[in-house]
N, C-alpha and C positions, 0 to 999 in steps of 0.2 A: 716105109720100106727103104726109101732112099736114105733116111737118116740112119737107120740101122746099118745099112751097107757102108755109109760113110764112116760110121763109128768103127765098124769092123776093119775097114781099110786102114783107118788111123791106127788102130791097135796093132795090126799086122806090121804096118810100117814101123811103128815104134819098136816092135820086137826085132825087126830086122836091123834096125839101126843099132840096138843094144847088142845083137848077135854079131853084127859086123864090126863091133868094137868101137862104134862112134861115141858111145857113152859108157860110163862105168857103173855097174849095178852092184850095190853092197848089200850085206845081210840085214843091216838095220832097216833099210827101206822096206824090205820084205816083211819084217815083223810089224811095222806100223800099218802097213797095208792090210795085213791079215787081221790085226786087231780092229781096225776100222770096219773091215768087212763083217767080222763077227758081231760087232755092236749093231751094225745096221741090220743084220739078220735078226737079232733078238727084238729089236724095235718093231720090225715088220711082223714077227710072230705074235708079239704082245698086242699090237694094234689089230691084227686079224682076229684075236680072241676077245680083247677088251671092248672094242667098239660094238660088236654085236651084243655082248652081255649088257653093256650100259644101255643100249637101246631097248633091250628086252626088259631090264629093270625099270626104266622110266615108263615104258608102256604099261608094265604091271602095276606100278604104284598109281599111275593115273587111273587105271581100270579099277583098282581097289578103292580109290577115293570116290570114284563115280558110284560104284556099287554100295559103298558105305552111306553115301548121301541118299541113295535110293532105298536104304534099309536092307540091302542084300549083301550077303557075305559076312565074314568075320569082322568084329570090332577091335580096333587097336586099343590097347591099354592106355589110360591117361598118364600124362607125365606130371608127377608131383613136384610142386615148387615150394620150398620152405617159406612160411609166413611168420610175421612178427605179431604176437598176441599179447594181451594184458598180463597173462601169467608169466610171460617171459620178462615183463618189466616190473614185477612186484618188488617193492622195497620193504625191508624189515626195520622196525624202530625208527621211522623218520622223525625229524624234528624241524619245525618251522618256527621262525620268530621274526619280529619286526617291531616298529615303533608306532604309537598312536599319534593322532594329530595334535593332541594336547601335551605331548612330551612324555607320555607314559610308554609302556611297552607291553608286548604280549608274546606268548609262546604256545605252540600246539604240538602235542606228541600223539603218536598212534603206534599200535603194534605192527600194522602193515599199511602200505600205501600202494596204489596202482594208478599209473598215469592214464588219463582218458585220451586216447589217440584221436578222437573226433574233434575235441576242442583244444587239446594240447595245453590248456591252462588249468584244467580241472584235475584234481587228484582225489581219488576215492580212498577214504580212511576208514579203518576199523579199530574199535576199542580206543576211543579218543579220550585224552585228558588235556586240559588247557588252563591257562591263567592269564587274566587281563589285569594290568596294573595301571591306574591313572596317575596323573601328575602329583596327586596328594597321597600316593601310595595306598590308595584304597584298592583292594584286590577282589577280583571276582573269579571264582573257580568253576570249572565246568567238566562234566563227564558225559559221554554218550556212547551208544553201541556202535554207531557208524555215522559217517558224514562225508561231505564233499568240500574241499578247500579250493578256492579259485585264487591262483597265484597273481593274477592280474588285478582283480578288484579287492583282494584280501577279505573276501566274504566267506564265512564258514557256515555251511548248511549242516544241521545236526538232525539225526533221526533216531527214534527209539531209545527209551530209558534215559532221557536227558535229565540231568540234575545240575542246576546252577546255584551256587552258594556265594554269599558275600561275607566279608569279615564281620563276625559278631551278630548277624541278623538274617540276611536274605537267604531264603532256601526255596528254590523253584523247581517243581517237578513238571516236565513237559514231555510231549510226544513228538514234537517237531519244533525247531527253532532256527532262526537266521541270525547270525552274529556278524555285525560289521566291526571287524577287529580294530580298524583304525579309529573309528568314531566311538567305539565301546558302546554300541547299541545292540540290544537283543530284542527280536520280535518273534511272535508266534501266532499263527492263525488256527491253532488247534487247542482243545481244552487243556487248561493248565491249573495247577495249584501252587500258590505262593504262600510261604510262611515267613512272616516278618516279625519284628519286635513288637508290633502293635496287635498282631493276631494272624488270621489266615484269610486269604482271598482266592476265590476260584472264578474263572472266566473262560470264555471261548477264544478270546484274542487278548494279546498283551503286547506292550512295548516298554522296554526298560532302557532308560538313558542314564547309565551309571555316571557319566561325566557331570551332568546337571542334577543328578538325584531326582529324576522325574520318572514316574511310573504311570502308564495308561493301561486300563483294563476295559475291554469292550464285550458286549453281548452276554447276557445272563450272568451278570456280576453278582457274586455272593461274598459278603464280608462278615467276618466274626472278629470284633474288636474286644480285646481284653485289657481294659485300662488298668493302670496301677492303682491298687487299693490304697485309700487314704485312711487316716486315723478316724475321721468323722464317719466314713462309710462303715468301718468295722465296729465302732462303739455305739453308733446311734442309727441302727438300721431302720427302726420304726419311723424316725423323723423324716426319712427320705420319701415317705408317702406324700409329704407336702409338695413335692415337685412332680409335675405331670410327666416329665421326661428328663433325661440327662442326669440321672442319679449317680453321684460320685462312686467310682469303683465298681459299678455294675457293668457286666458285659453287654455289648450292643450287637445285634445282628441286622445287617442292612442288605437289601436286594435292590438292584438298579440296573439300568442299561449301560452305564458308563461310570468309571471312577478314574479321576486324575489326582495323583499324589505328587506334591512338590515337597520333597524332604528338606529343602533349603528354607522355603517359606513356612514349612510345618503346617501345610494345609492338605486336606483330602476333600475333593469336590465330587459329590455324587449327583448325577443327572439322569433324567428319564425314568419315570415311574418309581420313584424312591419309596421304599417301605422299610421302616426301621422298627425293631422290636427291642424292648428293654424291660425286664421284670414284669412281663405281662402287659405292658403298655405298648401301643402301636401308633406310630406317626407316619403319615403319608404326605408327600409333597413332590412337586416336579424337580426340585433342587435342594440339596442339603450340603453345607460346607462344615467340615470338622477341622478345628484348629487344635494342635497338640503340642506337647513339649516332649523332649527326648528325640528319638529317631526311629523310623520304621525299619531302616537298614543301617545300623550304627557304623561308625567310622572304623578304619582298618587298624591293623596291628603295627604298621610301620612307623607311624608318627606318635611318639610318646606323649607329646603335648596334647595332640588331638585325642589320643586314647584316654588321657586323664580327664579331659573336659567331657567326654562322653561315656565315662565309666558307668553312670547310671543307665544310660541308654543301651549298653551292651547286655543288660539284663532283659530277657524277653518280657518281663513284667514291668519294665521301666518306663514304657511309653504311657504318658498320661494325657487324657483328653482334657482340653481347656475350655473349648467353646464349641457349641453346636448351633448352627444357624440354618433353619429351614425357610424356604422362600416360596411365595406364590401358592395360595390356596392350601394352607397347612391344615391337616385334620389330625387331632389327637384323640385316641380312645383308651380309656382306663379299664382295668379288669372289672371294676364294679359297675361299669356301664356309663360312666361319665364321659362326655365328649366335648372337646373344645376345637373350634375352628377360628382361623385368623389368616391375615395376609402374610404374616411373617412370625416366626417363633425363634427366640434366642435363649439358649441354655448355657449358663456359666457354671461349670462344674467346680471351679475353684472358689468362687464366691457363694456357691450353693443357691443360686437364684435363677429364675426363668422369667422371660418377658414375651407376651403375645401381643402383637400390634396389628391394628387395622381390621375393622369389621369383626370384632371379637364376639363369638357366640359360645356360651357355656350351657350345656344341657345335661340333665340328669333324669333318667327315666323318660316317661312319655309326657310329663306335664311340667317339668321344671326347666326354666330357661333364664339365662342372664345375658344381656347384650350391653356392649360398651365399645370404647375405642382402644382400650389397652388394659391388660391385666398383668400384674407383677406378682410372682411367687417368691417367697423368702423362706428357705428351709430352716434357717436358724431361728427366725421369729415365728415360724409356723403360720405365716399369714398369706392371704391372697387378697390383692387390692385391685378392684375393677374401677376404672375411671372413664370419664366421657359422659355422654348422655346415657346414664345407667338405667336400664329397665329390667326388672326381675319379675318373672311371672311364675306362678304355681297354680296350674289349672286356670280358674277365672280370677284368682287373686293377683294383684299387681303392685309393685313398688317402683317408684321413680326417684332419681336423684342424680348427683354428679359423681359421688365416690362411694364405693361399697368395700368395706374391709371385713374379711372373714378370718377368724383365728381358729385353725383346726384343732389346736391343743385344748382350748377352752370352750370350743363350740359356740363362740360369741361372734356376733355380726353387728356392724355399725354402718348405717346409711346416712349420708349427709350431703350438703351442697355447698362446700366452702368456696371462697373467692378464688380468683385466678385459675379457675377451671372452666373449660368450654368458652374461653374468650371473655369471661365476665370478671370484672374487678370487684364485684360485691357479692356477698353470700346469697344463696338461693334457698329454696324451700324443698322439702321432700314431700312426696304424696304416697298414699297407700289406698288401695281399693280391695276391700274384703267382701267376699260373697258368702252368705250363710249357707251352711250345710242343709240341703233340702230335707234331710231326715230330722233336723232340729228346728226347722222353720215353723212348724205348727206350735202355736203358743199353748202353754199349759197354765192352769190356775196356780197362783202362788200358794205355797204352803202357809204363808202368813196372811191369808186373806182375812182372817179374823182380826188382824191388826188394823185393817182398813175400816173397821166398824166404828172406830172413834176418830174424830178429826173433822176437817172441812173437806168435803168432796167436791170436785169440780167436773166440768163437762168434758167433751172429747177434743179439746184443743191440742192435746199432746198425742193424739192418735197417729201411729206410724205403721206402715205395712211391714209385718214381721219378715217378709221375704226380701225386703229392700237391702241392698248392700250398704256397707259402711265405707265412707270416703273420709280419709284422715289427711290433714295437712299439718306439718310441724317443721321445726328447724332441724331436728335430728331424730334418728331412730336407732335404739340399741336393742339387739335381740340376743337373749340367752337361751340357746336351744336345749341346754341341760335343764334349766328351770322352766322351760316352756312358757316364756313370757317375752313380750316385745314392748319396750318403753318408748313412747313418743315424748320428746322434750322440746319446750320452747314454743309458746303461742300456738298451742294445739287446737285444732278445730276438727271435730268429728261430726259427720252428717249422715243421718239415716232417714231417707225419705224426706219429710218436711220438718224434721226435728234436728236441731244443731246443738252440739255440746262443745263448749270452749273451756280450756283449762291450761295451766302451765305444764302439766304432766298427765299423760294418759298411758296406763299399762293395759296391754291386751294379753290375756291368758289363752292358751291354745293347747290342743293335743296334736300328736304327730310330729313332724319335723319341718322347720322353716329354713334350715341351713342349706347352703349351696355345696358344701364340701361333704366328705365322708367322715365317718367316725374314726376313733383311734384304732379300731380293729380293721380298718380299711373297707368296711362295708357301707354302702350308701343306704339311707333310709328310704323306704318306698311308700311310707305313710304321709299323705299330704297334711299340712297344718289346717286345723279347724278351730275357729274361735269358740270359746266357752263363756267368758265374761270379760268385762272391761271395768277398770278402776281409774277414776280421775281424781287428781289432787291439785290443790292450790287454786283458789278463786274459780270455782266451777260455775259455769253459767249454761243453763239449758233454755233454748228458745224454741217456741212453737211457731207454726206457720202464721197464726193470727197476731203475733207480736207478744204473746204472753211469755214471760221469762221466769225462770227459777234459778236462784243462786244459792250456793252452799259451800261448805268447806271441802266436801268430798262427794263423790257419786260413784255408784256401782251399777253396771248393766248386766243382767242375767240374759245372755243371748238366747238360751234355750227357752226360757219362760217369757222373754220379751218384756221384762220388767226393769225399770230404772228406779233406783233408790238414792236419794240425796240426804246428806246429814250435815250436822254442825249448825251454824247459824243460817237456817233456811229462810229465804224470802221469795214469796211468789207474787209476781206483779203482773197486772193487766190494766194498762192505762194508769189511772190514779189509784186504782184499787190495789191494796197491799195486804198480804197475809204472811205472818211470821210463825215459825215453828222450828223444831229441831230435826224433823224427819219428813221427807216427801217421798211418797211411793207413787210411781207413774206406771199404769198398765198401758203399754203402747199398743196393745191389740185393740182395746176399747177406747183408749184415749183418756180414761178416767184418772184423775190425780187426787191423792189424799194427803193432806198436810196435818201434822199433829206434833205434840210435844211428848217425848218419852217420859213415863213416870219417874224413871231413874235419872233423868237428865238434870243437870245443874244449870243454874241461871245466874247471871250477874244482877238480876232484878231490874234491868233497864226497861224503860217504858218506850212505847212506840206511838207514833202519831201520823197524821196524814202527811203525804209527800208534797202537798200543794202549798205548804208553808203557811196556811191559814190557822192551823192549830185547833180547828173546830171539830175534829173527828173524835170518835170514842177512843178510850185508852184501856188496854187490858194488861194484866200481869204477864211477865215473860214466861212463867212456868206453865202457862196454858197457851194454846194457839190464839194468836191475836190477829185481828183484821181491821182494816179501815175500808169501808165500802162507800161508794158514791152512787146513789140510786140513778142519777142521770147517766153515769157511766155504765151501770148495769143494764139500763133500759136500751142503751145504744148497742150493747154487745150481744153477741150470741149466747153469752153465758147466762143471760136472763132466761132464755128459753130452756136451757138445760137445767138451770136452777143451782144456786150455791146454797148449801145447807151447812149449818153449824151443829156439829155433834161433838160435845166436849165431855171428857170424863169428869166425874164428880171431884 
C-alpha cells in the first residue's frame, strides 16, 4: 500500500509539474505512451488465455498417453516414414566387367539388378549372360535364370537353367554353379550334365578350371565316351573280338566315384569302383586311366594358329582314345562268359593290342582255366600269348609250360617252354595230364580179336589200368582245335599206369574243344576235350613195368578199347629174348601182347639172331614172326609161368 501511495504521489507530482509549466509535453510523447500501453495490454490478454490453454493441453496429452499405455481411450494414428527398399534401387540392363588373374577378361550382363542392402557388396541379377576369356583367347559362355554377383570377391553365383559352353566343345547344363571370374573356375554341388568333344559326363558335383584345362567330377559319375572311328574298326569289326577290351572306335560307358580330366596332358583318370562297358564286355577296377588325342573341350576361335592345330578336335567325333590302363585287381568279363583277372591291364587302341600283367587268370565256363604272369593280345595277328609259369586246366586235364600262344583265327594253340623265360637261360619241357572219360574207361574187346589168333602171344607184362590217366612230357605241343588233334613234338614220353611210350612225335585226337578262346562267331565252346586215340611216330618204344620193351616205327592207342597197336619193324625184347614182327597188338586191360607178321607185309629178307653176340640162336625168315629164346631167361622170368606160345600162319 505504501508503494502504491508513493507511485500515486509521484504521478500527481509529475502532473503538477507539467501543469505548472515546469516541463513541456508534446503530442509525440503521448502517442508512444499510448502504443506501449496497448502492446502491454495485448500481451497481458494473450498470456491470460494462452497460459491456461497450454497447461490444459499438456495435461490432456499426458493423460491421453497414460490412458493409451493402459489400453484405455482412443489410439493415435502412426506416423509413416518413407523407407528405401530394393525395388527403389533396381537397375535395368546392368553390365559388369573386369580382368582375370591370368590376363584374360570377363563381362556379365543381366536384364535387371538389385543391390543387396544387407551386404552392400552383393547384387541380385536376373536373366544373366556372360563371357569369360582367358589369356589364350579361349572363351567360356554362360547363361542363367538368376544369380548373385559379389563386387568385392568377383564371385558369381548362378541358379536355375544354367548353361555353360566353351568354344567348339564344352556344353554344361547345371542347376546351380559358382563362378570365380578372376580365376576362371566353375564349381557346382548339384547334379550336372557335361557334353564334351569326347562324349557326355554326368555327376553330382563338378569343378572346371578353364585356365589349366582341368575338369573334376565327383559322386555318381557316369561317362559315355564316343571315340573317333578308325578305318580298322569300320572295315574289320569281326577281328575286334580278339581284344578283350579297348576295341578301336567302339563307345565306352564308365561308372565311377570320381573323374579327373587333364586336357593338357590328355588324360582322364577314373577312381573309386570303376565299371567300364564296351560292346558287351565289362571291366571293373579301382582305378582306370584313359589317354587320348584331340581335346575334350577344343580350343577357341580367337587364335587362328591354335584353331588350325585343333581343327580335328573341334569335331565332336574327333577325340580318339589312345590308351586305357586299369590298375589294382582288374576283372574282365566277356559276353560269352570268358573272364580274365590281373593286377593291371593296358589296352592300346592305336596299336590294337592289349596286355594283362600280374597274377593273370583266364577262365571259360566252369572248368577251363589258364594261369600265367602275363598275357598279350594282338588284334592284327589274332593271337593271345600267355607267358610265365603257364598252367592250363580243363576239368581234371592239365597242361604246363612257359608260353602258350593261341590263334583265334585258325583255332590253333602252341604250348612250349623256350629259354629266357621264368629266369631260365635254357629251354624247358612241357607236360600234359589227361584223364580218361569215365564213360569210355570200360574196355571193350577189339573188333580185330581174330587177328590175335595168329602170332606169338605173351603174358600180362603190358597190363595197365584202363582208368589211369595219361601223363605226357615233350618239348612242344601244337593243338589244332578245328582238326581236333594235339601234336606233342620232341622226345615225347607218355605214361599210363605202369606202361611208358616214347617217340619223337605223339598225336592225340579228341572230341570237344581244347582251345582257350572263342570261335569266329564269338561263342565259346562248352564241350570239354575228351581223348579218343593216340598216334606215335618216329622210333616208338613201349616199356612195361618188368622191363619188357617193344619198338616199332609207329604206334596207335585206342583209348576207348584200351588197345595199343605197333607197326613197322616191331621188336619185342625181354632180357636177351627177342621177338621180331611187323605188328604188335597189346590189350592193356588183360596185358596180353600178340606179335605177328602181316601176310601182306613186305620184308627185306634180313635174318635175325641172338642179341648176346654168340650167334648160337635159331634163325627165322623175316616174313614170319621170328624169335630168339633163352630157356634160362625164360625160367627166371614171370613169362615162363604165363607161357610163350608160337602160333604161326602156314
